[in-house]
C-alpha positions as CSV (number, residue, x, y, z in Angstrom):
1,X,20.2,2.1,-15.4
2,X,17.6,0.6,-13.0
3,X,16.0,-2.6,-13.9
4,X,12.9,-4.2,-12.5
5,X,11.5,-7.6,-13.2
6,X,7.8,-8.5,-12.2
7,X,4.6,-8.7,-13.3
8,X,3.7,-5.4,-15.2
9,X,0.8,-3.1,-15.9
10,X,0.6,-0.5,-18.3
11,X,-1.8,1.2,-21.1
12,X,-2.0,1.4,-24.9
13,X,-3.1,4.3,-26.4
14,X,-6.4,3.6,-26.7
15,X,-7.0,2.8,-23.0
16,X,-6.3,-0.6,-23.0
17,X,-4.4,-2.4,-20.4
18,X,-1.3,-4.2,-21.4
19,X,0.0,-6.9,-18.9
20,X,2.9,-9.1,-18.8
21,X,2.8,-11.6,-15.9
22,X,6.9,-11.5,-16.1
23,X,7.7,-8.4,-16.9
24,X,10.6,-6.1,-17.3
25,X,10.4,-2.1,-16.5
26,X,13.9,-0.1,-17.4
27,X,14.2,3.6,-16.0
28,X,16.9,6.0,-16.4
29,X,18.0,9.8,-15.8
30,X,17.2,11.9,-19.0
31,X,19.6,15.2,-19.2
32,X,18.0,16.9,-17.1
33,X,18.1,14.2,-14.6
34,X,14.5,13.3,-14.7
35,X,13.8,9.5,-14.3
36,X,12.0,8.1,-17.2
37,X,10.7,4.8,-18.2
38,X,13.1,3.3,-21.2
39,X,11.6,-0.1,-21.7
40,X,8.5,-1.8,-20.7
41,X,7.3,-5.2,-21.6
42,X,8.2,-9.0,-21.5
43,X,11.1,-9.8,-19.2
44,X,12.0,-12.7,-22.1
45,X,11.7,-10.1,-25.0
46,X,13.8,-7.3,-23.4
47,X,16.3,-8.7,-20.9
48,X,19.0,-9.4,-23.1
49,X,19.0,-6.1,-24.7
50,X,19.1,-4.3,-21.1
51,X,20.3,-6.2,-18.6
52,X,23.7,-6.5,-20.0
53,X,24.3,-2.8,-20.0
54,X,27.1,-1.2,-18.1
55,X,26.0,-0.2,-14.5
56,X,22.4,-1.7,-15.1
57,X,20.7,-2.3,-11.5
58,X,18.4,-5.2,-11.5
59,X,15.6,-5.5,-8.7
60,X,13.8,-9.1,-8.8
61,X,10.1,-8.4,-7.3
62,X,8.7,-11.9,-7.2
63,X,5.3,-12.0,-6.5
64,X,4.7,-8.2,-7.1
65,X,2.9,-6.1,-9.7
66,X,4.1,-2.4,-11.1
67,X,1.6,-0.3,-12.1
68,X,1.6,3.7,-12.8
69,X,1.4,5.9,-10.0
70,X,-2.0,7.0,-9.2
71,X,-3.3,10.2,-10.7
72,X,-5.9,12.1,-8.6
73,X,-7.7,14.9,-10.5
74,X,-9.6,16.6,-7.5
75,X,-8.6,16.6,-3.5
76,X,-8.6,19.4,-1.2
77,X,-5.5,19.5,1.0
78,X,-6.8,21.6,3.5
79,X,-9.7,19.2,4.0
80,X,-7.5,16.4,5.2
81,X,-9.0,16.4,8.8
82,X,-12.4,17.3,7.6
83,X,-12.6,13.9,6.0
84,X,-15.6,11.5,7.8
85,X,-17.4,14.8,9.1
86,X,-21.1,14.3,9.4
87,X,-23.6,16.5,7.1
88,X,-26.6,16.7,5.8
89,X,-25.3,17.5,2.4
90,X,-22.9,19.9,0.5
91,X,-24.1,23.2,1.4
92,X,-24.5,22.5,5.3
93,X,-21.3,20.2,5.2
94,X,-19.7,23.6,3.9
95,X,-20.7,25.9,6.6
96,X,-20.4,23.5,9.5
97,X,-17.0,21.9,8.6
98,X,-15.0,23.1,5.6
99,X,-15.1,26.7,5.8
100,X,-14.1,26.9,9.9
101,X,-11.3,24.5,9.2
102,X,-10.0,26.0,6.4
103,X,-9.7,29.5,8.3
104,X,-6.9,28.2,10.0
105,X,-4.8,28.0,7.2
106,X,-3.8,31.8,7.6
107,X,-0.9,30.1,9.6
108,X,1.8,28.9,7.5
109,X,3.0,26.6,10.2
110,X,0.2,25.0,10.5
111,X,-0.4,24.9,6.8
112,X,2.9,23.2,6.8
113,X,1.9,20.6,9.1
114,X,-1.0,19.5,7.1
115,X,0.6,19.8,3.5
116,X,2.9,17.3,4.8
117,X,1.1,15.1,6.6
118,X,-1.3,15.3,3.0
119,X,1.5,14.1,0.8
120,X,2.9,11.4,2.9
121,X,-0.9,9.8,2.9
122,X,-0.9,10.3,-0.8
123,X,2.3,8.3,-1.7
124,X,1.3,5.9,1.2
125,X,-1.9,5.2,-0.9
126,X,-0.1,5.0,-4.4
127,X,-0.8,8.8,-5.5
128,X,1.7,10.3,-7.3
129,X,0.2,13.1,-8.9
130,X,-2.8,15.4,-7.6
131,X,-4.6,18.4,-8.8
132,X,-5.5,19.9,-5.2
133,X,-7.3,22.9,-3.9
134,X,-5.6,25.1,-1.3
135,X,-7.4,27.6,0.9
136,X,-8.0,31.3,-0.1
137,X,-4.8,31.9,1.6
138,X,-1.1,32.2,-0.3
139,X,0.4,30.7,2.5
140,X,-1.5,27.4,2.1
141,X,-0.1,27.3,-1.5
142,X,3.8,27.9,-0.5
143,X,3.1,25.2,1.9
144,X,2.2,22.5,-0.7
145,X,4.3,23.5,-3.1
146,X,7.4,23.6,-1.0
147,X,6.2,20.1,0.5
148,X,5.8,18.6,-2.8
149,X,8.8,20.1,-4.1
150,X,10.9,18.5,-1.4
151,X,9.4,15.2,-2.3
152,X,10.2,15.7,-6.2
153,X,6.2,14.9,-7.0
154,X,4.5,15.9,-9.6
155,X,1.8,18.4,-8.0
156,X,-0.7,21.1,-9.2
157,X,-2.5,23.4,-6.8
158,X,-4.1,26.8,-6.8
159,X,-5.2,29.2,-4.2
160,X,-8.9,29.5,-3.6
161,X,-10.7,32.6,-5.1
162,X,-14.0,33.4,-2.9
163,X,-14.8,36.9,-2.7
164,X,-18.4,36.4,-1.8
165,X,-21.0,33.8,0.2
166,X,-18.2,33.1,2.5
167,X,-17.6,33.6,6.2
168,X,-15.0,35.8,7.6
169,X,-11.5,34.0,7.4
170,X,-11.6,32.5,4.2
171,X,-13.5,35.1,2.1
172,X,-10.6,36.8,0.2
173,X,-10.9,40.4,-1.6
174,X,-11.6,40.7,-5.5
175,X,-8.6,42.7,-6.8
176,X,-6.5,41.2,-4.1
177,X,-7.3,37.4,-4.7
178,X,-6.4,37.9,-8.2
179,X,-2.7,39.7,-7.6
180,X,-2.2,36.8,-5.4
181,X,-3.0,34.5,-7.9
182,X,-0.7,36.2,-10.2
183,X,2.0,36.2,-7.9
184,X,1.7,32.6,-7.0
185,X,1.6,31.6,-11.0
186,X,4.9,33.5,-11.3
187,X,6.6,31.8,-8.5
188,X,5.4,28.2,-8.7
189,X,4.3,27.1,-12.1
190,X,6.9,25.4,-14.1
191,X,9.2,25.1,-11.2
192,X,10.5,21.5,-11.0
193,X,7.5,19.2,-11.1
194,X,5.0,22.1,-10.0
195,X,2.1,23.7,-12.0
196,X,-0.6,26.2,-10.9
197,X,-4.3,25.8,-11.2
198,X,-6.6,28.8,-11.4
199,X,-8.8,28.0,-8.6
200,X,-12.2,29.6,-8.1
201,X,-14.2,27.7,-5.4
202,X,-17.2,27.7,-7.1
203,X,-19.5,30.1,-9.1
204,X,-21.6,31.1,-6.2
205,X,-18.4,32.2,-3.9
206,X,-16.8,34.3,-6.8
207,X,-18.2,38.0,-8.0
208,X,-18.7,38.1,-11.5
209,X,-15.9,40.7,-11.2
210,X,-13.4,37.7,-9.7
211,X,-14.4,35.7,-12.1
212,X,-13.5,37.7,-15.1
213,X,-10.4,38.3,-13.6
214,X,-9.7,34.7,-13.4
215,X,-10.5,34.5,-17.2
216,X,-8.2,37.1,-18.0
217,X,-5.3,35.4,-16.2
218,X,-6.3,32.5,-17.8
219,X,-6.0,34.0,-21.5
220,X,-2.5,35.2,-20.3
221,X,-1.1,32.2,-18.5
222,X,-2.3,29.7,-21.2
223,X,-0.3,26.7,-19.7
224,X,-1.5,26.8,-16.0
225,X,-4.6,25.0,-15.3
226,X,-7.9,25.9,-14.3
227,X,-9.9,23.9,-11.4
228,X,-13.2,24.5,-9.8
229,X,-16.7,22.5,-9.5
230,X,-19.5,22.1,-11.5
231,X,-23.3,20.7,-11.3
232,X,-22.4,18.8,-8.2
233,X,-25.8,19.0,-6.1
234,X,-29.3,20.1,-7.0
235,X,-29.7,22.9,-4.3
236,X,-26.2,24.4,-5.5
237,X,-27.5,24.4,-9.3
238,X,-30.9,26.0,-8.0
239,X,-28.4,28.6,-6.5
240,X,-26.2,29.2,-9.4
241,X,-29.4,29.9,-11.5
242,X,-30.5,32.8,-9.0
243,X,-26.9,34.0,-9.0
244,X,-26.2,34.1,-12.8
245,X,-29.8,34.4,-14.3
246,X,-28.1,34.8,-18.0
247,X,-26.3,31.9,-18.0
248,X,-27.3,28.9,-20.4
249,X,-26.4,26.8,-17.6
250,X,-24.3,26.2,-14.5
251,X,-21.1,25.2,-16.6
252,X,-21.9,28.0,-19.0
253,X,-21.1,30.2,-16.4
254,X,-17.6,29.4,-16.5
255,X,-17.6,29.3,-20.5
256,X,-19.2,33.2,-20.2
257,X,-16.0,34.2,-18.5
258,X,-13.3,32.3,-20.4
259,X,-12.6,29.2,-17.9
260,X,-13.0,26.6,-20.1
261,X,-10.0,25.3,-22.3
262,X,-7.7,22.9,-22.4
263,X,-6.1,22.1,-19.0
264,X,-9.3,23.1,-17.1
265,X,-10.9,20.5,-14.8
266,X,-14.4,20.6,-13.4
267,X,-15.1,18.5,-10.6
268,X,-18.4,16.5,-10.3
269,X,-20.3,17.1,-13.9
270,X,-23.0,15.1,-12.6
271,X,-26.3,17.2,-13.5
272,X,-25.3,18.2,-17.1
273,X,-27.5,17.9,-20.1
274,X,-26.5,17.2,-24.1
275,X,-25.2,20.7,-24.3
276,X,-23.1,21.0,-21.5
277,X,-21.4,17.6,-22.7
278,X,-20.8,19.1,-26.2
279,X,-19.0,22.5,-24.5
280,X,-16.8,20.3,-22.6
281,X,-15.9,18.3,-25.8
282,X,-15.5,21.6,-27.7
283,X,-13.5,23.3,-25.0
284,X,-11.1,20.2,-24.4
285,X,-12.1,20.4,-21.0
286,X,-12.0,17.7,-18.4
287,X,-14.5,16.2,-15.7
288,X,-13.2,14.9,-12.5
289,X,-15.5,12.1,-11.2
290,X,-15.5,11.9,-7.3
291,X,-17.9,8.9,-6.5
292,X,-16.8,8.7,-2.9
293,X,-17.8,12.2,-2.4
294,X,-20.7,11.9,-4.3
295,X,-22.5,9.0,-2.3
296,X,-21.2,10.5,0.7
297,X,-23.4,13.7,0.1
298,X,-25.9,12.0,-2.0
299,X,-25.6,14.0,-4.9
300,X,-26.0,11.9,-7.5
301,X,-24.4,9.6,-10.3
302,X,-22.1,10.4,-12.8
303,X,-23.2,9.4,-16.4
304,X,-20.6,7.4,-18.0
305,X,-22.6,6.5,-21.1
306,X,-23.3,10.2,-21.9
307,X,-19.8,11.2,-21.3
308,X,-18.9,8.5,-23.7
309,X,-21.2,9.5,-26.3
310,X,-19.9,13.3,-26.1
311,X,-16.5,12.0,-26.3
312,X,-15.0,14.5,-23.7
313,X,-12.3,13.5,-21.1
314,X,-12.7,12.4,-18.0
315,X,-10.9,11.0,-14.9
316,X,-11.2,10.0,-11.1
317,X,-10.6,11.8,-7.9
318,X,-10.9,11.0,-4.4
319,X,-12.7,14.3,-3.4
320,X,-10.9,14.5,0.1
321,X,-12.7,15.8,2.3
322,X,-15.9,15.3,0.9
323,X,-14.6,12.2,-0.3
324,X,-14.3,9.6,2.0
325,X,-10.8,7.4,1.4
326,X,-7.5,8.8,0.1
327,X,-7.3,4.9,-1.5
328,X,-7.6,4.9,-5.3
329,X,-9.3,1.4,-4.5
330,X,-11.8,2.6,-2.9
331,X,-12.6,5.5,-5.2
332,X,-12.2,3.0,-8.2
333,X,-14.6,0.8,-6.0
334,X,-17.3,3.4,-5.7
335,X,-16.8,4.3,-9.3
336,X,-18.3,0.8,-10.3
337,X,-21.2,0.7,-8.0
338,X,-21.7,4.5,-9.4
339,X,-21.5,3.1,-12.9
340,X,-23.9,0.3,-12.1
341,X,-26.7,2.2,-10.0
342,X,-26.6,5.2,-12.6
343,X,-27.1,3.0,-15.5
344,X,-29.2,0.2,-13.8
345,X,-31.7,-0.3,-16.5
346,X,-29.3,-0.4,-19.3
347,X,-27.0,-3.1,-17.4
348,X,-23.9,-1.1,-17.4
349,X,-21.2,-2.3,-15.8
350,X,-17.5,-0.6,-15.9
351,X,-14.5,-3.0,-16.9
352,X,-11.4,-3.5,-14.3
353,X,-8.9,-2.2,-16.4
354,X,-11.1,0.7,-17.8
355,X,-11.2,2.0,-13.9
356,X,-7.6,1.8,-13.4
357,X,-7.0,3.6,-16.7
358,X,-9.4,6.2,-15.6
359,X,-7.0,6.8,-12.3
360,X,-3.8,6.7,-14.1
361,X,-3.3,7.0,-18.2
362,X,-6.9,8.3,-18.6
363,X,-6.4,11.2,-15.3
364,X,-3.3,12.3,-17.1
365,X,-4.6,12.8,-20.4
366,X,-7.5,14.6,-19.0
367,X,-5.1,16.8,-17.5
368,X,-3.2,17.3,-20.5
369,X,-0.4,15.3,-19.2
370,X,-0.7,12.2,-21.3
371,X,2.6,10.5,-22.2
372,X,4.1,12.1,-19.6
373,X,2.6,10.7,-16.1
374,X,-0.1,8.0,-15.6
375,X,1.5,5.3,-17.5
376,X,4.9,3.3,-18.1
377,X,5.4,3.5,-21.7
378,X,9.1,4.6,-23.1
379,X,9.3,8.5,-22.4
380,X,7.1,8.5,-19.3
381,X,8.0,9.9,-16.1
382,X,8.7,6.8,-14.0
383,X,6.3,7.4,-11.2
384,X,5.0,4.1,-10.1
385,X,3.6,1.6,-7.6
386,X,4.7,-1.9,-6.3
387,X,1.7,-3.8,-5.4
388,X,1.5,-6.9,-3.6
389,X,-1.2,-9.1,-4.3
390,X,-1.2,-11.1,-1.4
391,X,-0.8,-8.5,1.4
392,X,-3.8,-9.9,3.0
393,X,-5.2,-13.5,3.4
394,X,-8.5,-12.7,1.6
395,X,-6.1,-11.1,-1.1
396,X,-3.5,-13.7,-1.4
397,X,-6.5,-16.2,-1.7
398,X,-8.4,-14.2,-3.9
399,X,-5.6,-13.0,-6.6
400,X,-4.4,-16.7,-6.5
401,X,-7.6,-17.9,-8.4
402,X,-7.3,-15.1,-11.0
403,X,-7.3,-16.7,-14.5
404,X,-7.8,-13.2,-16.5
405,X,-6.2,-10.0,-16.0
406,X,-9.9,-8.7,-15.3
407,X,-10.2,-10.9,-12.3
408,X,-6.7,-9.9,-10.7
409,X,-7.6,-6.4,-11.4
410,X,-10.7,-6.5,-9.8
411,X,-10.2,-8.4,-6.8
412,X,-7.5,-5.7,-6.1
413,X,-10.3,-2.7,-6.6
414,X,-12.5,-4.4,-4.4
415,X,-10.7,-6.1,-1.7
416,X,-7.3,-3.7,-2.1
417,X,-6.6,-0.4,0.0
418,X,-3.2,1.0,1.1
419,X,-1.6,-2.2,2.8
420,X,-1.5,-3.3,-1.2
421,X,1.0,-0.6,-2.1
422,X,4.3,-2.0,-1.0
423,X,6.3,0.8,-2.7
424,X,5.7,4.0,-4.2
425,X,8.7,5.9,-6.4
426,X,8.4,8.9,-7.7
427,X,10.4,10.1,-10.5
428,X,12.7,13.1,-8.9
429,X,14.6,15.3,-10.6
430,X,18.2,15.8,-9.5
């Protein structure tokens, strides 16, 4: 058993933060060798029970804070080198930067190199689980899965399906793309901590035949994930309306093809109406909020108040490379700004604990992995970060003045970056 003593952050089932300024986290391998949380809480209340057990290893981390590993609900690993590319908007950005770069992933050696760097960057920023797009090349999935397996990470990825309105080099064949998808599901889904996601890029780049085939795969493999984009940009929405005139809405296109269910995640979800939001709740489908990307591309603001009123699941995402940073602190900071700007007339403001929850336990719940990752309650996989709130002079000064948990968390959200992450611990099955 491993025992850590430090400040400790975790979450109650209702999403409220639980905090111990002097906490104990105990982890131990289960029967399969997977490191799991055994106990979490006050050092004073728990230390007598756990520190005296035979073989217990106690690590004292004074001045540090242990928190759940971050969960990134939507990211593009092949766009690692596209981050920071200037563009006039979403569609020109795809044409001039994204598609030419993704075409290089037919080369397995190139894909391996990007995958290695990408996962190291995630871990350096405290992200222990991600739902990521690959490219249309099967090689790209093999590369990210192999690299994640070597690190013992929980990773969900999928080959992009895009059989039209895409340039040579990234466009796939309708039937072969679906065959490749099924082959990759059988090769990787459920292996160690890996999961597969059926991945139409977005409705305009897939023919009805490809979307129909993706829906058939989703019905056949009920425990795999589904991921795509929806209602990010007004020009994109107009394009979808032209391509799918019979659909009730952009989101309705995916529903028409059987692509909305538990473990389906749609990025952005900005320009939804009330029927769309009700459909997300009815289908147990989640939204991935990507605030730095939405600000970078001037796409719009996610409506938190209407999302909460509709009671559908959502969580935070970096959306690299449209997103501007791998750092969860930048993402949470941007979400706070988006919440304020998008609801300025109502005086709405997201609480620091709620922002943190959206990037950990809330994101895990939205992925259908609540109680598995994103939290440090007993039974959870032991993915966590060790934070140093004094990692910079300004953070040290600000966090030393914090009188409440909200003040402490908000200081780290506003002033934090990768320097705040002292260690990232991944629960690796042996």
